[in-house]
N, C-alpha and C positions, 0 to 999 in steps of 0.2 A: 577380544579384540586387541591390538596395541593402541597405546597412546597415540601414535604417530599417525595410527592408519583412523584413526578418529579425526583426530586434527583434520587432515586431509578432507575426511566427508563434511569436515562443518565449514572447512572452507570454500570449500565447492557448491557446496548450500548456499552458501553466503554470494556467492558468483552468481551463481543460477538466479537467482531473489533480484538481486543485481540486474543483470542482463534481462529479465520479462519485464521491471519496471523500465528499465533503458529502449527496450525495444516497444512498451507503448508509450513511449514519452516519442520517440522518433517517429510512431503512426500516426500522433498527435499533430507535431509539426509540419509531417508530409501534408495534414490536411488542413494546415494555414491557421491553426490557432496562436496568440497574443502569446506573446514571448510571459508575461504575466499569468495567464491562464497555464503555460508550462510548467511555470514554477506552485503556484495555485494544486497544479497536480501531484508534482513534486513532495511539495511538502505533504498534503494527506495522504500522499499512497506509503511513503516512505515510513512513517507512522504505525501504519497499519499492516505493512510485510512486517514488520519488525516485532507486532502484539500477535499474529495471529498465522499460521499456517495455511496462508492462502490458496494453494493448492488444493487443499482437500477440505476448505471451507462450508460452512452450512450457514444457512441462515440465522440460525441460533448463535453462531460464533459470532455472524456480524454487529447480530442487537445487543450481543455482550461486551463486543467493543465499541459499538457506537453509546451506548450506556455508560461504559467508564469514561465516558469525556463529558469533562462536570460541566454546568454552565457557567459563562462567564459573563463580560460587561454585553456581549451580544445573546443573553440566553442561551435560546438552544441552536443558535445559526451556527454556531461552529460543530456541531454533532451533524445536524442537515447538509452541512457544507461536506464535512467527508462521507455522509451517508452520497453523495451524487459522485466524488470520485469513485468513490467503490463501486456503488451501479456502473460505470462505465468502462473501468477497468473489469471488471467480473464478465462484463458481455463480452 
């Protein structure tokens, strides 16, 4: 496969990933969630989408991703917040 074809595939995949996230956020907005909640979903899920192939994700993959989030001043709260967002997105 030539490099130009590979680049087109990568760009197309990135666009698709962003489209899925955008569609999810639009659905939440239609449900009437607050702007702050939309921001929360965008922050948590954009990191997840970049780190994991979410289209073929397994529980093990999600666990590995969540365990990669280090504790911070909130303890494990950030990890749990990411779990909540991922759970909603995957459903």
